[in-house]
C-alpha positions as CSV (number, residue, x, y, z in Angstrom):
1,X,11.4,-21.0,-5.2
2,X,14.5,-19.2,-5.9
3,X,16.7,-22.3,-5.5
4,X,14.5,-24.4,-7.5
5,X,14.5,-21.9,-10.4
6,X,18.3,-22.3,-10.7
7,X,18.0,-26.2,-10.3
8,X,18.8,-27.9,-13.5
9,X,16.8,-30.8,-12.6
10,X,13.8,-28.8,-12.0
11,X,11.4,-28.7,-14.8
12,X,8.2,-27.0,-13.3
13,X,7.3,-25.1,-10.3
14,X,3.7,-25.3,-9.1
15,X,2.4,-22.5,-6.8
16,X,-0.8,-22.8,-4.9
17,X,-1.1,-19.0,-4.4
18,X,-4.0,-18.0,-6.6
19,X,-6.0,-16.2,-3.7
20,X,-3.2,-14.0,-2.3
21,X,-2.2,-10.8,-4.2
22,X,0.7,-10.5,-1.7
23,X,2.8,-12.7,-3.8
24,X,2.7,-10.5,-6.9
25,X,5.5,-8.2,-6.0
26,X,7.7,-11.1,-5.2
27,X,7.2,-12.8,-8.5
28,X,7.6,-9.4,-10.3
29,X,11.1,-9.0,-8.7
30,X,12.3,-12.7,-9.0
31,X,10.7,-14.3,-12.1
32,X,12.6,-13.4,-15.6
33,X,11.2,-13.8,-18.9
34,X,13.0,-17.0,-19.5
35,X,11.7,-18.5,-16.2
36,X,8.1,-18.1,-17.1
37,X,7.6,-21.3,-18.9
38,X,8.9,-23.1,-15.7
39,X,6.1,-21.7,-13.5
40,X,2.4,-22.4,-13.1
41,X,0.0,-20.9,-10.7
42,X,-2.5,-23.6,-9.2
43,X,-5.9,-22.1,-9.3
44,X,-8.1,-22.9,-6.2
45,X,-10.0,-19.5,-5.4
46,X,-10.2,-17.5,-8.6
47,X,-6.8,-16.0,-9.4
48,X,-6.5,-12.4,-8.1
49,X,-5.8,-9.8,-10.9
50,X,-2.4,-8.9,-9.3
51,X,-1.4,-12.5,-10.0
52,X,-2.9,-12.6,-13.5
53,X,-1.0,-9.6,-14.5
54,X,2.3,-11.4,-14.0
55,X,1.7,-13.4,-17.2
56,X,2.4,-16.6,-15.4
57,X,0.3,-19.7,-16.8
58,X,-2.6,-20.8,-14.7
59,X,-3.9,-24.3,-14.1
60,X,-7.3,-25.3,-12.8
61,X,-8.0,-28.6,-11.0
62,X,-11.8,-28.1,-10.3
63,X,-12.1,-31.8,-9.4
64,X,-9.5,-31.6,-6.7
65,X,-9.2,-28.0,-5.3
66,X,-12.3,-25.9,-4.0
67,X,-12.9,-22.6,-5.6
68,X,-14.2,-20.7,-2.3
69,X,-12.0,-19.3,0.2
70,X,-11.8,-21.1,3.7
71,X,-13.6,-19.0,6.2
72,X,-11.4,-18.1,9.4
73,X,-13.4,-19.4,12.4
74,X,-11.1,-18.5,15.0
75,X,-12.9,-16.9,17.9
76,X,-10.0,-14.8,19.0
77,X,-7.7,-13.0,16.6
78,X,-4.3,-14.5,16.0
79,X,-1.0,-13.0,17.1
80,X,-0.1,-10.2,14.5
81,X,3.0,-11.0,12.3
82,X,6.3,-9.2,13.3
83,X,5.9,-6.9,10.4
84,X,4.6,-3.5,10.0
85,X,1.0,-4.6,10.7
86,X,2.2,-5.9,14.0
87,X,4.1,-2.8,15.0
88,X,1.0,-0.6,14.4
89,X,-1.8,-2.6,15.5
90,X,-4.0,-1.0,12.8
91,X,-7.7,-0.4,13.8
92,X,-10.5,-0.8,11.3
93,X,-10.4,1.6,8.4
94,X,-14.0,2.8,8.7
95,X,-12.9,4.5,12.0
96,X,-10.0,6.2,10.7
97,X,-9.3,9.9,11.6
98,X,-7.0,12.2,10.0
99,X,-3.3,11.7,10.3
100,X,-1.8,13.5,13.2
101,X,1.8,14.5,13.7
102,X,3.3,14.5,17.2
103,X,5.2,17.6,18.1
104,X,3.5,19.5,15.2
105,X,0.4,21.5,15.3
106,X,-1.7,20.8,12.3
107,X,-5.3,22.1,12.1
108,X,-7.5,19.7,10.3
109,X,-10.8,21.4,10.7
110,X,-12.0,24.8,11.9
111,X,-15.4,23.6,13.0
112,X,-17.4,20.6,14.0
113,X,-19.3,20.9,10.8
114,X,-16.2,20.8,8.8
115,X,-14.9,17.8,10.7
116,X,-18.0,15.9,10.0
117,X,-17.8,16.8,6.2
118,X,-14.3,15.6,6.1
119,X,-15.2,12.2,7.7
120,X,-18.2,11.8,5.6
121,X,-16.4,10.9,2.5
122,X,-15.6,7.1,2.4
123,X,-14.0,5.8,-0.8
124,X,-15.4,2.4,-2.0
125,X,-14.9,-0.5,-1.8
126,X,-11.7,-0.6,0.3
127,X,-12.4,2.6,2.6
128,X,-10.0,5.0,4.3
129,X,-6.6,3.8,5.1
130,X,-5.9,3.6,8.9
131,X,-4.1,6.6,10.4
132,X,-0.5,6.7,11.0
133,X,0.6,8.9,14.1
134,X,4.2,10.2,13.3
135,X,6.8,12.0,15.3
136,X,7.9,15.0,13.1
137,X,11.3,14.9,14.1
138,X,11.8,11.3,13.1
139,X,9.7,11.9,9.9
140,X,12.2,14.7,9.0
141,X,15.2,12.4,9.7
142,X,13.9,9.7,7.4
143,X,13.1,12.2,4.6
144,X,16.6,13.5,4.7
145,X,18.1,10.0,3.8
146,X,19.3,10.4,0.3
147,X,19.6,7.9,-2.5
148,X,22.9,6.6,-1.2
149,X,21.2,5.5,2.3
150,X,17.6,5.6,1.5
151,X,15.7,2.9,3.6
152,X,14.2,0.0,1.6
153,X,10.4,0.3,2.1
154,X,9.9,-3.5,1.3
155,X,12.5,-4.5,3.7
156,X,11.3,-2.7,6.8
157,X,7.5,-2.7,6.1
158,X,6.9,-6.2,4.5
159,X,9.8,-8.4,5.9
160,X,13.1,-9.4,4.4
161,X,13.4,-7.6,0.8
162,X,13.3,-10.4,-1.8
163,X,16.1,-8.7,-3.8
164,X,18.6,-9.2,-0.8
165,X,22.1,-7.9,-1.4
166,X,21.2,-6.9,-4.9
167,X,18.8,-4.2,-3.6
168,X,20.1,-0.7,-4.0
169,X,18.4,0.6,-0.8
170,X,19.7,0.3,2.9
171,X,18.8,-2.8,4.8
172,X,21.3,-2.8,7.7
173,X,19.9,0.4,9.6
174,X,18.1,-0.7,12.8
175,X,15.0,1.1,12.6
176,X,12.8,2.0,15.8
177,X,9.0,1.7,16.0
178,X,8.9,5.5,15.4
179,X,11.2,5.0,12.3
180,X,8.8,2.3,10.9
181,X,5.9,4.6,11.3
182,X,7.7,7.4,9.4
183,X,8.6,5.0,6.7
184,X,5.1,3.8,6.5
185,X,3.7,7.3,6.3
186,X,6.0,8.2,3.5
187,X,5.4,5.0,1.6
188,X,1.7,5.8,1.8
189,X,2.2,9.0,-0.2
190,X,2.7,6.7,-3.4
191,X,-0.6,5.3,-4.8
192,X,-1.4,1.5,-4.7
193,X,-1.6,0.3,-8.2
194,X,-4.9,-1.3,-7.6
195,X,-6.4,1.6,-5.7
196,X,-9.8,0.8,-3.9
197,X,-9.8,-2.7,-5.5
198,X,-6.7,-3.8,-3.6
199,X,-7.3,-7.0,-1.4
200,X,-3.9,-7.1,0.5
201,X,-4.7,-6.6,4.1
202,X,-1.5,-5.0,5.0
203,X,-0.8,-3.1,1.8
204,X,2.0,-0.5,2.4
205,X,0.8,2.0,-0.2
206,X,-2.0,4.7,-0.3
207,X,-5.6,4.0,-1.5
208,X,-6.7,7.6,-1.3
209,X,-4.9,10.8,-1.0
210,X,-3.7,11.4,2.6
211,X,-2.7,15.0,2.1
212,X,-6.3,16.4,2.1
213,X,-7.4,19.1,4.7
214,X,-10.4,21.2,5.0
215,X,-10.3,24.9,4.3
216,X,-9.7,26.6,0.9
217,X,-11.6,29.3,-1.0
218,X,-15.0,28.6,0.6
219,X,-13.8,28.1,4.0
220,X,-15.0,24.4,4.0
221,X,-13.9,22.6,0.7
222,X,-11.4,19.9,0.9
223,X,-7.9,21.0,-0.3
224,X,-5.1,18.8,-1.3
225,X,-1.7,20.3,-0.1
226,X,0.7,17.7,-1.7
227,X,3.3,18.9,-4.1
228,X,2.8,17.2,-7.5
229,X,0.1,14.8,-6.0
230,X,0.4,11.4,-7.4
231,X,-3.2,10.5,-6.8
232,X,-6.2,10.6,-9.2
233,X,-9.4,12.5,-9.1
234,X,-11.2,9.6,-7.6
235,X,-8.7,9.2,-4.7
236,X,-9.8,12.7,-3.3
237,X,-13.2,13.8,-1.7
238,X,-15.7,15.2,-4.4
239,X,-14.6,19.0,-5.2
240,X,-11.1,18.8,-3.8
241,X,-9.1,21.8,-4.7
242,X,-5.5,20.7,-5.8
243,X,-3.1,23.3,-4.8
244,X,0.0,22.0,-6.6
245,X,-1.2,19.6,-9.2
246,X,1.2,17.3,-11.2
247,X,0.4,19.0,-14.6
248,X,0.5,15.8,-16.8
249,X,-2.1,13.9,-14.5
250,X,-4.4,16.8,-13.5
251,X,-4.7,19.2,-16.6
252,X,-7.4,16.9,-18.0
253,X,-9.2,15.8,-14.8
254,X,-9.2,19.3,-13.4
255,X,-9.4,21.7,-16.5
256,X,-10.6,24.6,-14.4
257,X,-7.3,24.5,-12.3
């Protein structure tokens, strides 16, 4: 697509990607305002909202392409891709326990009742993000990387960065599996723009606040410990106390704090 966009002889690029929200970040990075008239999304299954938001024109061929997604009839699961999803072997979100840090004692609950209360909250429709077990030393090492050598989340978690050499973040660092987990953990502190409506299977962003623990004033209410939490009210369990709110976001949603 990059090559054809710069090809003088190419008048129109047709993309059969209406079903896959994973292409939206690539299109946002690559397509300029001048390119929009040269690109058309061919619609089979209904175009996902992430692609509709790119503003590209959409063309429908109901008499050629089916509108239903194909069902995967494989008996066994295919080999995971060599990306973040393959490294972590992510379990189903419904069974997700709290994130645990290696080499770091973190008290998630003070009683079985509180544990049950924490796990009882399941946001809809996507559910809880799978847990990421992180080495505390490695996490600190990744956090200390400054603007000049900060690692590119897209490059390390999704595959080669679409910006290539034009990207301002680090691509040359040889990340270990523990590094990837730390990068994924930090990236998940950023809310996904589509929240619980996200349909991207291996989305690298957070779909609920990962910084909630049990405790607080009443001994059992959920507490968000993040500094300047970026997640909205609906991304926390009901009644969550926000210890360090981001004023512009929370002053209306949590008037009592």
